[in-house]
C-alpha positions in Angstrom: -79.9 -20.3 67.4 -78.9 -18.0 64.5 -75.7 -18.6 62.6 -73.1 -17.5 65.2 -72.3 -21.0 66.3 -72.1 -22.2 62.7 -69.5 -19.5 61.8 -67.5 -19.9 65.0 -66.8 -23.5 64.2 -65.5 -23.0 60.7 -62.5 -21.3 59.0 -63.9 -20.2 55.6 -60.5 -19.6 54.2 -59.9 -23.4 54.4 -63.3 -24.9 53.7 -65.6 -24.4 50.8 -68.7 -24.5 53.0 -70.7 -21.3 52.5 -70.3 -18.6 55.1 -73.9 -17.7 54.5 -76.2 -15.2 56.2 -79.8 -15.3 57.4 -81.8 -15.5 54.2 -84.1 -12.6 53.3 -86.3 -14.7 51.1 -89.1 -16.7 52.4 -89.1 -20.5 51.8 -89.7 -23.9 53.2 -86.9 -26.0 51.7 -85.5 -29.2 53.2 -82.3 -31.1 52.6 -80.8 -34.4 53.9 -77.0 -34.6 53.6 -75.0 -37.8 54.0 -71.9 -36.8 55.9 -69.0 -39.2 56.1 -67.1 -37.6 59.0 -65.7 -39.3 62.1 -68.6 -41.7 61.5 -71.1 -41.8 58.7 -74.4 -40.1 59.6 -77.2 -38.0 58.0 -77.9 -34.4 58.6 -81.6 -33.5 58.4 -82.3 -29.8 57.8 -85.6 -27.8 57.6 -85.7 -24.2 56.4 -87.5 -21.8 58.8 -87.1 -18.1 59.4 -84.1 -17.7 57.1 -81.9 -20.6 58.4 -81.8 -24.4 58.2 -82.8 -26.0 61.5 -80.5 -29.0 61.7 -80.3 -32.5 63.3 -77.7 -35.2 63.1 -79.4 -38.6 62.4 -76.8 -41.4 63.0 -78.8 -44.1 61.2 -80.5 -41.9 58.7 -84.3 -41.6 58.0 -86.5 -44.7 57.6 -89.7 -45.1 55.7 -91.0 -47.5 58.4 -93.2 -45.7 60.9 -92.0 -48.1 63.6 -88.4 -46.9 63.3 -87.9 -44.0 65.7 -84.5 -42.5 64.7 -82.4 -40.6 67.1 -81.9 -37.0 65.9 -79.4 -34.8 67.8 -80.1 -31.1 67.3 -77.0 -29.2 66.1 -76.3 -25.6 65.2 -78.5 -23.8 62.6 -77.0 -23.7 59.1 -77.4 -21.1 56.4 -79.9 -21.8 53.7 -77.1 -21.9 51.1 -75.7 -25.0 52.9 -78.5 -27.0 51.3 -76.6 -26.9 48.0 -73.2 -27.8 49.4 -71.7 -31.1 48.3 -68.0 -31.8 48.5 -65.1 -32.5 50.9 -64.4 -30.6 54.1 -60.6 -30.7 54.5 -58.9 -32.7 57.2 -58.3 -30.7 60.4 -61.5 -28.6 59.9 -64.7 -29.0 61.8 -66.8 -31.8 60.4 -63.9 -33.0 58.2 -65.1 -35.5 55.6 -67.3 -35.9 52.6 -70.8 -34.3 52.3 -73.4 -35.4 49.8 -76.8 -33.9 49.1 -78.7 -37.1 49.6 -82.2 -35.7 49.2 -83.8 -32.2 48.8 -87.2 -30.6 48.3 -89.8 -28.6 50.2 -91.7 -29.2 53.4 -95.2 -28.3 54.6 -95.7 -27.8 58.3 -98.9 -28.8 60.0 -100.1 -25.9 62.1 -97.7 -23.2 63.3 -94.1 -24.6 62.9 -92.6 -22.1 65.3 -95.0 -23.1 68.0 -94.4 -26.7 67.3 -90.7 -26.2 67.3 -90.8 -24.5 70.7 -93.1 -27.1 72.0 -90.9 -29.9 70.8 -93.3 -31.5 68.3 -93.1 -30.8 64.6 -95.5 -32.5 62.2 -94.9 -31.9 58.5 -95.1 -33.3 54.9 -92.0 -33.7 52.8 -91.9 -33.3 49.0 -88.5 -34.6 48.2 -86.9 -36.8 45.5 -86.6 -39.7 48.0 -88.6 -38.7 51.1 -92.3 -37.9 50.8 -95.4 -37.9 52.9 -96.0 -37.1 56.6 -93.1 -37.1 59.1 -92.6 -36.3 62.8 -89.8 -34.7 64.9 -90.4 -35.1 68.6 -88.1 -33.7 71.3 -87.4 -36.1 74.2 -84.6 -34.9 76.5 -81.1 -33.5 76.6 -77.9 -35.6 76.9 -75.2 -35.0 79.6 -73.7 -32.3 77.5 -76.9 -30.4 77.1 -77.5 -31.4 73.5 -81.2 -31.7 72.6 -82.4 -35.2 71.7 -85.2 -35.6 69.2 -86.8 -38.6 67.4 -87.4 -38.5 63.7 -90.0 -41.0 62.3 -92.3 -41.5 59.3 -96.0 -41.0 59.6 -98.3 -43.9 58.6 -99.5 -43.0 55.1 -99.3 -44.2 51.5 -95.6 -43.2 51.4 -94.6 -45.5 54.3 -92.7 -48.7 53.6 -91.6 -51.6 55.8 -88.5 -53.5 55.2 -87.1 -51.0 52.6 -84.0 -49.3 54.0 -84.1 -46.2 51.8 -80.6 -45.1 52.8 -79.2 -48.3 51.2 -81.5 -48.6 48.2 -81.0 -45.0 47.1 -77.4 -44.1 47.9 -76.6 -41.6 45.2 -76.7 -37.8 45.3 -79.9 -36.0 44.5 -77.8 -33.1 43.3 -75.2 -34.6 41.0 -75.9 -38.4 40.9 -72.5 -39.2 42.5 -71.7 -41.6 45.3 -69.8 -40.7 48.4 -66.7 -42.4 47.0 -66.9 -40.5 43.8 -67.2 -37.2 45.6 -64.3 -38.1 47.9 -62.2 -39.1 44.9 -62.8 -35.7 43.3 -62.5 -33.7 46.5 -62.1 -30.4 44.7 -64.8 -31.0 42.2 -67.5 -28.2 42.5 -71.1 -28.9 43.2 -72.2 -27.5 39.9 -71.5 -30.5 37.7 -72.5 -29.7 34.1 -76.1 -30.9 34.5 -78.6 -28.7 32.7 -81.3 -27.0 34.7 -84.1 -25.1 32.9 -83.6 -21.3 33.0 -86.0 -18.7 34.5 -88.1 -17.1 31.7 -89.9 -13.8 31.5 -93.6 -13.2 30.9 -94.6 -10.7 28.2 -96.5 -7.6 29.4 -97.5 -4.4 27.7 -95.6 -2.0 29.8 -92.8 -2.1 32.4 -93.7 -2.1 36.1 -93.0 1.0 38.1 -91.5 1.3 41.5 -88.2 0.6 43.2 -89.1 -3.0 43.8 -87.9 -3.7 40.2 -84.7 -3.5 38.3 -84.5 -3.2 34.5 -82.1 -4.6 32.0 -81.7 -4.2 28.2 -83.4 -7.1 26.3 -80.7 -8.7 24.2 -81.3 -10.1 20.7 -79.4 -13.4 20.8 -79.3 -16.9 22.2 -79.9 -17.6 25.9 -76.9 -19.6 27.3 -76.3 -21.1 30.7 -72.6 -21.6 31.2 -71.2 -24.2 33.6 -67.6 -23.7 34.8 -65.8 -26.6 36.5 -62.0 -26.4 37.2 -61.4 -24.5 34.0 -63.6 -26.7 31.8 -66.6 -24.8 30.3 -69.9 -26.3 29.1 -72.4 -24.1 27.3 -76.1 -25.1 27.3 -78.8 -23.6 25.1 -82.2 -22.7 26.8 -83.5 -26.2 26.0 -80.5 -28.1 27.3 -78.4 -28.7 24.1 -74.6 -28.6 24.4 -73.5 -25.6 22.3 -69.9 -25.4 23.6 -68.4 -26.2 20.2 -70.6 -23.7 18.4 -69.3 -20.8 20.6 -65.5 -21.6 21.1 -64.5 -18.0 21.7 -67.0 -17.7 24.5 -66.0 -21.0 26.1 -62.3 -19.9 25.9 -63.1 -16.5 27.6 -65.1 -18.2 30.4 -62.2 -20.5 31.1 -60.3 -17.6 32.4 -63.0 -16.5 34.9 -61.6 -16.7 38.5 -63.8 -19.3 40.0 -63.3 -23.0 40.8 -66.9 -23.5 39.7 -69.9 -21.4 38.7 -73.1 -21.5 36.8 -73.9 -18.3 34.9 -77.0 -17.2 33.0 -76.9 -14.8 30.1 -77.3 -14.1 26.4 -74.8 -14.6 23.5 -75.0 -11.8 20.9 -73.2 -10.1 18.0 -73.1 -6.4 18.3 -73.4 -4.0 15.4 -71.1 -1.0 15.1 -73.6 1.1 17.0 -73.5 -1.3 19.9 -77.0 -2.9 19.4 -77.3 -6.7 19.3 -78.4 -8.1 15.9 -79.8 -11.6 15.7 -79.2 -12.1 12.0 -75.5 -11.2 12.4 -75.4 -13.8 15.2 -76.8 -16.4 12.8 -74.1 -15.7 10.3 -71.3 -15.9 13.0 -72.2 -19.1 14.8 -69.6 -21.9 14.5 -66.8 -19.7 13.2 -63.6 -19.7 15.3 -63.1 -16.0 14.7 -66.7 -15.0 15.4 -67.1 -11.7 17.3 -69.5 -13.1 19.9 -70.2 -11.4 23.2 -71.7 -13.1 26.3 -73.7 -10.7 28.4 -74.2 -12.4 31.8 -77.1 -11.3 34.1 -77.4 -13.9 36.7 -75.2 -16.2 38.9 -76.8 -19.5 40.0 -73.9 -21.2 41.7 -70.3 -20.3 42.7 -67.6 -22.5 44.3 -70.0 -25.0 45.7 -72.7 -22.5 46.9 -76.2 -22.7 45.5 -77.2 -19.1 45.1 -80.6 -19.6 43.5 -82.4 -18.9 46.9 -80.6 -15.5 47.3 -82.4 -12.3 46.2 -81.6 -11.3 42.6 -79.8 -8.1 43.7 -77.4 -10.1 45.9 -76.8 -12.6 43.0 -76.0 -9.7 40.6 -73.7 -8.1 43.2 -71.6 -11.2 43.4 -71.7 -11.7 39.6 -70.4 -8.1 39.2 -67.4 -9.1 41.4 -66.8 -12.2 39.4 -67.3 -10.6 36.0 -66.4 -6.9 36.3 -67.9 -4.3 34.1 -65.2 -4.8 31.4 -64.4 -2.6 28.4 -66.1 -2.9 25.0 -63.6 -5.5 23.8 -64.4 -8.1 26.4 -66.0 -11.4 25.3 -67.8 -11.8 28.6 -69.5 -8.8 30.1 -71.7 -8.0 33.0 -75.2 -6.9 31.9 -75.9 -3.9 34.1 -79.3 -2.6 35.1 -81.1 0.4 36.6 -83.4 0.4 39.6 -86.9 1.9 39.2 -87.8 4.3 36.4 -89.2 1.5 34.3 -91.2 3.5 31.8 -88.4 6.0 31.1 -85.9 3.2 30.7 -88.2 1.4 28.2 -88.8 4.6 26.2 -85.0 5.2 26.0 -84.4 1.6 24.9 -87.0 1.9 22.1 -85.6 5.3 21.0 -82.2 3.8 20.2 -83.5 0.8 18.4 -83.3 -1.9 21.1 -85.6 -4.9 21.2 -87.0 -4.0 24.6 -86.4 -4.4 28.3 -86.6 -7.1 30.9 -87.9 -6.1 34.3 -87.0 -8.2 37.4 -88.0 -8.2 41.0 -85.0 -7.2 43.0 -85.7 -9.5 46.0 -86.8 -12.6 44.1 -85.0 -16.0 44.1 -84.2 -17.7 40.9 -87.1 -19.9 39.8 -87.0 -22.3 36.9 -89.7 -21.8 34.2 -91.9 -18.8 33.2 -93.3 -16.6 36.0 -94.0 -13.0 36.9 -90.8 -12.2 38.8 -89.3 -11.5 35.4 -91.3 -9.4 32.9 -90.4 -8.5 29.3 -91.6 -5.6 27.3 -90.9 -5.3 23.6 -90.6 -2.2 21.5 -92.0 -4.0 18.5 -94.0 -7.2 18.1 -91.6 -10.1 17.8 -92.4 -13.8 17.9 -91.2 -17.2 16.8 -93.2 -19.0 14.2 -93.2 -22.4 12.5 -92.4 -22.4 8.8 -95.0 -24.5 6.9 -94.2 -23.6 3.3 -92.7 -21.2 0.7 -93.6 -19.5 -2.5 -91.7 -19.2 -5.8 -89.4 -16.2 -6.2 -90.4 -13.3 -8.4 -88.4 -10.8 -10.5 -84.7 -10.8 -9.5 -85.0 -12.6 -6.2 -83.4 -16.1 -6.1 -84.3 -19.3 -4.1 -87.8 -18.4 -2.8 -90.3 -15.5 -2.5 -91.8 -15.7 1.0 -92.2 -18.1 3.9 -95.6 -19.2 5.1 -95.9 -19.1 8.9 -98.0 -20.8 11.5 -98.2 -21.2 15.3 -99.8 -23.8 17.5 -103.3 -23.3 18.9 -103.8 -24.7 22.4 -100.4 -26.3 22.0 -101.6 -28.7 19.3 -103.0 -27.8 15.8 -101.1 -25.5 13.5 -102.8 -22.2 12.6 -101.8 -20.0 9.7 -100.7 -16.5 10.6 -99.5 -15.2 7.2 -96.3 -15.0 5.2 -93.1 -13.0 5.4 -91.2 -11.8 2.3 -89.0 -9.1 3.6 -85.9 -9.0 5.9 -83.9 -11.6 3.9 -80.3 -11.1 2.8 -78.8 -13.0 -0.2 -76.9 -15.1 2.3 -80.0 -16.0 4.3 -82.0 -16.9 1.2 -79.2 -19.2 0.0 -78.8 -20.9 3.3 -82.6 -21.4 4.0 -83.5 -22.8 0.6 -81.9 -26.2 0.9 -83.3 -26.7 4.3 -86.8 -26.1 2.9 -86.3 -28.5 0.0 -85.1 -31.2 2.4 -88.4 -31.0 4.3 -90.6 -30.8 1.3 -94.0 -32.6 1.4 -97.0 -32.9 -0.9 -99.8 -31.8 1.4 -100.3 -28.9 3.8 -99.5 -29.5 7.5 -102.3 -26.9 8.3 -105.8 -28.0 9.2 -107.1 -25.0 7.2 -104.5 -24.0 4.6 -104.8 -20.5 3.0 -106.0 -20.2 -0.6 -102.6 -19.4 -2.0 -101.2 -20.4 -5.5 -97.7 -21.7 -6.1 -97.1 -22.9 -2.5 -94.6 -25.6 -1.7 -95.4 -27.2 1.7 -92.8 -28.4 4.2 -92.7 -30.5 7.3 -93.2 -28.1 10.3 -89.7 -28.4 11.7 -88.1 -25.1 11.1 -88.6 -22.1 13.5 -87.9 -18.5 12.5 -88.2 -15.2 14.4 -90.2 -12.4 12.9 -90.8 -8.7 13.7 -94.3 -7.3 13.0 -96.4 -4.3 13.6 -99.4 -6.0 15.0 -101.6 -9.1 14.7 -105.1 -8.5 13.2 -108.3 -9.7 14.7 -108.2 -12.7 12.3 -104.8 -13.6 13.6 -102.7 -12.5 10.5 -99.4 -10.6 10.9 -99.2 -7.1 9.6 -95.9 -5.8 8.2 -93.8 -8.9 9.1 -90.0 -8.8 8.6 -87.8 -11.9 8.9 -85.1 -11.9 11.6 -83.5 -15.3 11.4 -83.9 -19.0 12.0 -84.1 -20.1 15.7 -82.1 -23.3 16.4 -82.7 -23.3 20.2 -86.5 -23.7 20.2 -88.3 -26.8 18.9 -91.2 -26.3 16.6 -93.5 -28.3 18.9 -93.3 -25.7 21.6 -94.0 -22.6 19.5 -97.1 -20.6 20.6 -97.9 -16.9 20.3 -97.2 -14.7 23.2 -99.4 -11.7 23.6 -97.8 -8.7 21.9 -97.3 -5.5 23.9 -98.2 -3.3 20.9 -101.6 -2.7 19.2 -103.7 -5.9 19.1 -107.1 -7.2 18.8 -109.5 -7.4 21.7 -109.4 -10.6 23.7 -111.5 -13.3 22.1 -114.0 -15.4 24.0 -117.0 -17.4 22.9 -120.4 -15.6 22.8 -118.6 -12.3 23.2 -121.8 -10.4 22.3 -123.8 -11.8 25.1 -125.0 -9.0 27.4 -123.8 -9.4 31.0 -124.9 -6.1 32.4 -128.4 -5.2 31.0 -128.5 -1.7 32.6 -125.3 -0.6 30.6 -125.3 -3.1 27.8 -121.8 -4.3 28.7 -121.0 -7.7 27.1 -119.0 -10.7 27.8 -116.4 -9.6 25.2 -116.1 -6.2 26.9 -115.5 -7.9 30.3 -112.7 -10.0 28.7 -111.2 -6.9 27.1 -111.3 -5.1 30.4 -109.5 -8.0 32.2 -106.9 -8.0 29.4 -106.4 -4.3 29.8 -105.8 -4.5 33.6 -103.9 -7.8 33.7 -100.5 -6.3 34.3 -101.9 -4.2 37.2 -104.2 -6.9 38.7 -102.1 -10.1 38.5 -99.5 -9.1 41.2 -102.5 -9.1 43.6 -104.1 -12.3 42.4 -101.6 -14.7 40.9 -100.7 -17.6 43.1 -103.4 -16.9 45.8 -106.3 -19.2 46.5 -109.4 -17.7 44.8 -113.1 -17.6 45.2 -114.9 -16.9 42.0 -118.4 -15.5 41.3 -119.5 -17.0 37.9 -122.3 -15.5 36.0 -122.4 -17.3 32.6 -125.7 -15.7 31.6 -125.1 -12.2 33.1 -125.6 -10.7 36.6 -129.1 -12.0 37.0 -128.0 -15.5 37.9 -124.6 -16.2 39.5 -123.0 -18.9 41.6 -119.8 -19.2 43.7 -116.9 -21.5 42.8 -113.8 -21.9 45.0 -113.1 -25.6 44.9 -111.7 -27.4 41.8 -113.7 -29.3 39.3 -112.6 -32.5 37.5 -111.6 -30.5 34.4 -110.1 -27.1 34.7 -109.7 -24.7 31.7 -106.2 -24.0 30.5 -104.6 -21.3 32.6 -106.5 -22.2 35.8 -104.8 -24.7 38.2 -105.7 -26.6 41.3 -103.9 -26.0 44.6 -103.9 -27.9 47.9 -104.7 -25.5 50.8 -104.8 -28.3 53.4 -107.6 -29.7 55.4 -108.4 -31.9 52.4 -109.4 -28.9 50.3 -108.3 -28.0 46.8 -109.0 -24.5 45.5 -108.3 -22.8 42.2 -105.7 -20.1 41.3 -104.2 -18.5 38.2 -100.7 -17.4 37.4 -100.8 -15.2 34.3 -102.9 -13.4 31.7 -104.0 -16.7 30.2 -105.6 -17.5 33.5 -107.6 -14.2 33.5 -108.8 -14.9 30.0 -109.9 -18.4 31.1 -111.9 -16.8 33.9 -113.5 -14.4 31.4 -114.4 -17.3 29.2 -116.0 -19.1 32.1 -118.2 -16.1 32.9 -116.4 -15.0 36.0 -117.5 -11.5 37.1 -115.9 -11.3 40.5 -112.5 -12.5 41.7 -112.0 -12.8 45.4 -108.7 -13.7 47.0 -107.3 -15.1 50.2 -104.8 -13.0 52.2 -102.2 -15.7 51.7 -100.3 -17.4 48.9 -101.0 -20.9 47.6 -97.6 -22.2 48.6 -98.1 -21.1 52.2 -101.9 -21.1 52.8 -101.6 -21.0 56.6 -99.3 -17.9 56.6 -101.3 -14.8 55.9 -99.3 -11.9 54.4 -102.1 -9.4 53.9 -104.7 -7.8 56.2 -107.9 -6.2 54.8 -110.4 -4.1 56.7 -113.8 -3.7 55.1 -115.5 -0.4 56.0 -119.1 -1.4 55.6 -121.5 1.6 56.1 -125.2 1.4 57.0 -127.2 2.8 54.0 -127.9 6.0 56.0 -124.2 6.8 56.4 -122.8 9.7 54.3 -119.8 9.0 52.0 -117.8 11.7 53.8 -118.0 9.6 57.0 -116.6 6.5 55.2 -113.7 8.6 53.9 -113.0 9.9 57.4 -113.1 6.4 58.8 -110.6 5.2 56.2 -108.2 8.0 57.1 -108.6 7.2 60.8 -107.8 3.6 60.1 -104.8 4.6 58.1 -103.4 6.6 61.0 -103.9 3.7 63.4 -102.1 1.2 61.1 -99.2 3.5 60.4 -98.8 4.1 64.1 -98.1 0.3 64.2 -95.5 0.6 61.4 -97.9 -0.8 58.7 -98.3 1.1 55.4 -102.0 1.4 54.6 -103.6 1.2 51.1 -107.2 2.1 50.1 -109.5 1.0 47.3 -113.2 1.3 46.4 -115.0 -2.0 46.5 -117.5 -1.6 43.7 -120.1 -1.3 46.5 -120.8 1.4 49.0 -117.7 1.1 51.2 -114.0 1.0 51.1 -111.2 -1.5 51.8 -108.1 -0.6 53.7 -105.3 -3.1 53.4 -101.7 -3.6 54.6 -99.0 -6.1 54.1 -97.7 -8.1 57.0 -94.7 -10.5 57.4 -96.0 -14.1 56.9 -95.1 -15.2 60.4 -98.5 -15.3 62.1 -101.2 -18.0 62.1 -104.7 -17.1 60.8 -106.0 -17.0 64.3 -103.2 -14.6 65.4 -103.8 -12.4 62.3 -107.5 -12.3 62.9 -107.0 -11.4 66.6 -104.6 -8.6 65.6 -107.1 -7.3 63.1 -109.9 -7.4 65.6 -107.8 -5.4 68.1 -107.0 -2.8 65.5 -110.7 -2.5 64.5 -111.8 -2.2 68.1 -109.2 0.5 68.8 -110.3 2.5 65.8 -114.0 2.1 66.7 -113.2 3.3 70.3 -111.7 6.5 68.8 -115.0 7.5 67.0 -117.8 5.5 68.7 -120.4 7.8 67.2 -119.7 6.6 63.7 -117.8 3.3 64.0 -118.5 -0.1 65.4 -116.4 -3.3 65.4 -119.1 -5.8 66.3 -121.4 -7.8 64.0 -124.7 -6.9 65.8 -127.0 -5.6 63.1 -129.1 -3.7 65.6 -126.2 -1.7 67.0 -124.8 -1.0 63.5 -127.7 1.2 62.5 -126.3 4.6 61.3 -122.7 3.4 61.7 -119.8 2.0 59.8 -118.9 -1.6 60.6 -115.0 -1.9 60.7 -115.1 -5.5 59.4 -112.0 -7.5 60.4 -113.6 -10.9 59.6 -112.0 -11.0 56.1 -108.8 -12.1 57.9 -109.8 -15.6 58.9 -108.6 -18.7 57.2 -110.7 -19.3 54.1 -112.2 -15.8 54.1 -111.8 -13.7 51.0 -112.1 -10.1 49.8 -112.7 -8.6 46.4 -109.5 -8.4 44.4 -108.0 -5.1 43.2 -109.4 -4.2 39.7 -112.0 -6.9 39.8 -115.4 -6.2 38.3 -118.5 -6.7 40.4 -121.7 -8.5 39.4 -123.8 -5.4 40.1 -125.7 -3.0 37.9 -123.6 -0.7 35.7 -120.4 -2.9 36.0 -118.6 -1.3 38.9 -115.0 -2.3 39.7 -112.9 -2.4 42.8 -110.4 0.4 42.1 -107.1 1.0 44.1 -106.6 4.7 45.0 -103.8 6.9 46.2 -104.7 8.6 49.5 -104.7 12.0 47.8 -107.5 10.7 45.5 -109.8 9.7 48.3 -112.0 12.8 48.6 -115.6 13.4 49.5 -116.3 14.2 45.8 -115.1 10.8 44.6 -118.1 8.6 45.4 -118.1 4.8 46.0 -119.4 4.0 42.5 -117.1 6.3 40.5 -115.2 3.5 38.6 -116.8 1.0 36.2 -115.6 -1.2 33.3 -116.7 1.6 31.0 -114.4 4.3 32.4 -111.6 2.3 34.1 -109.3 2.4 31.0 -109.3 6.2 31.1 -108.2 6.2 34.7 -105.4 3.7 34.0 -104.2 5.7 31.0 -103.9 8.8 33.3 -102.0 6.9 36.1 -98.2 6.6 36.1 -98.2 3.4 38.3 -100.5 1.1 40.2 -101.3 2.9 43.5 -101.1 -0.6 45.1 -97.8 -1.5 43.5 -96.0 -1.9 46.8 -98.7 -4.1 48.1 -98.2 -6.4 45.1 -94.7 -7.1 46.3 -94.7 -10.2 48.4 -93.5 -9.5 52.0 -90.6 -11.3 53.5 -90.8 -13.5 56.6 
C-alpha cells in the first residue's frame, strides 16, 4: 500500500505519531500495539519492504491454536510507528491511547512476498510475549472492500490452551506501563528513563576506506546516554548507573534542549586549553558544581515518541544536528561532527594533533546494542583498561605508593599479570588513589601466577584504571605504560584486553610450529598470523554469514569439512539457525578468526546470505572454472566479458583469484529474491555470457562438453551452496589465498597462483583499500 493512506489520515501538527518514511534499512521487526480507541483492539504489525504491514485484531492474539482471530487489514504504517506509545488527541484519526504490548522479530517461512500476495503467511515470532509459529490467512473482503484475515497460533511448544495472554500480560513491553497509566500521562514521551545498553565499537588496526563510512574524533571521557523527559534529565553511564548528580552542569544544559523527550548518546569530557579531551582532568572535575564539563553528542535514539534506532546513522545524525546545533566553543552540549570517507587521512590528522584516535561508523547502519562491526575504533596509541591487583612502596621523594601492579582477565575468568605502571601520576592522583588501595588490602595475591616482585602490597581486584602503552610484548607485558586515571564506569569483572592497533606480538595458537604446508614450510602459527593481518579486510565478507569450514588440524594432507555445529563451540564461534532444522556456524569478529586458526581451519567458505536472513541471498558469485588446457588469458577475457554483462544489468562486478586455476566474479543484489529465483537469474546470466563466446565458454555441467572450455559455474548461488571467502587461505600446496583484485590488476601477467600466505602482506601494505570494500557493505532491500 505504501504510506500515502497513513499520511492522508493524520495531521502531524496535532498528533505525536511519527510521519515516517519508507525505511531504507532491511529488517524483520514485528510489534503488537494495544489501542484503546472507539473500542479496545490490538494492532498486529509485520515489517516487510520498509513498512509495517498492519492488521486490526479486535480480540487480540491467542496462544490457543483453536482460536482463529479476525484480523482486518489496515493501511501500512512506517517502521518508526513500532516505537510509538502515547495518546492520540481527541478529534484525530484513531484518537485514544496506544501501548506497545509486544515487540520483537519475525522469521517468514518461504518467500513472505509471495505468501502475502497469495493470502497465506506462515512465520515464527521472537517476541517478549508472543513466540513460536503463527499463521495469517486471508479469507474475504467485507462490504466496504476491507480485506479480512485470520490470525492464529501454530501447534508447537509455545502454544497454550486456556491462557488468555492479553489478560495475563497487560503491561507495555516498552515502558512497563498499563493503558491507564499511559492515558493519565498523555503527554509523557515514549522514552521513559529506562537504560538500554549502548552500541560499542570494535578495535581494528586501521580505519576503513570508502564513502560507506563516516569518521568521528574518538573522545577521552565517559560514555553517557541522556534521557530527556518533559525537562527532566537522567544521565546513564555505559553500564546503566545513574550519574545525573555527578554531572549537574550537563543535566542543566540538557534540560534546555527543545524536545518533549529524547534519548541522546555521547561522551562527557573535559577539554584542555588546546581543545583536546583529557581523561585525568575529567577525573578531577567529576562531582563539582562548577566543573567545566562538555557533552559531545553523536547519536539520537529517540525523539518525541519516535524510536529512531532503526533509521540509518546518517539520518539520525542529521536530526541530532537540528536538535543540538553546532554550537560555539562555550556550549556545554555540542554536536560531534564527522567527515565522510578519507578514513586514513582523518586518522593521520587526529594522531598528529595528539588525539586518542577515531571512531568509524557505517553511514547506513541502524543503532544496535552491544559490540559489533558497524562501529570501528582505531587508536593512535595502545590504551586499555586494567585491573589493579597491588602496589609497591614509594621511593625517593614520591609519596603514597611507587607503582600499581596490573592484570587482565584471560578467557573472562582468571587474572593474568601484565606488568606495573609507575608514571603518569600527579600528586593529587597519588593522594586520592592511596586510601582506596589500603581499603582493599589483602594478604595474598589475587593472581594465579604472581610475579616475583619484592615489597608488593596486594589488593582485592576491584579497581580499574586506564593506561597508555607503546605495545604488549609476546609474553603479555606492557611496554612503556603511563597511567591515565581510574575508571568508575567499568566493573573489574568485565575487563579483558582488546587487541591493540599498534605493534604487537603474533597471534598465539597451540602447536604454532606444526607445519601445515610441507612444500613451503608454512606453520599453523603463520596461518594464524596471516588471518590476524587480514582480519579487518576479510571480516566484512565473512562475519554473520553461515560458513562451511575445511579443517586440516595436521596440515593439508588430511582435511575434513565442517559446516554444522558441534555440542561445544570454541569462544568466538557461534551457532546459527538457518532453517530446515539445520544449525550452522558463523563468526563475528577477529576473535572468531583466531578460534578458526586454533581449530586448524585452512579454508573458509561462505553462503551468499546473512545468518539473520538465510533465505534472502544478497550476493551472487560466478566461478569461472577452466579446463586444464585453457590458457590464463582466456580466463581473464571471460571475466571481463562477464563483467560487461553484469554491468549492463545495473550490477557492479568484482573479481578475485580463488587460490586455484580460475576466477570468481561477484556482485551484490538486493535481498528480495528467493534462492530459487537467484539461481535462475544467475543461470540466465551464465547462459547469456556463454552464448556470446561459445568457442571458449559453456554454462552446462557436462564434463564431456567442457573439454577445452571455461565452465561459467552459477551453481554457487543455490541454498546451502558456498564459495571461498575473500582472503581465505586454501588447503593446497604453497598456501595460495583467494585474493580480491581491482579490474586494472587483472592482467595476463598476473597468473592464478600469484598470491600466497607468504606474499599477501606485501600486497596489503601496498593497497590503499580493499578492492572489494563496496561488496562488504550489506545491500538494502
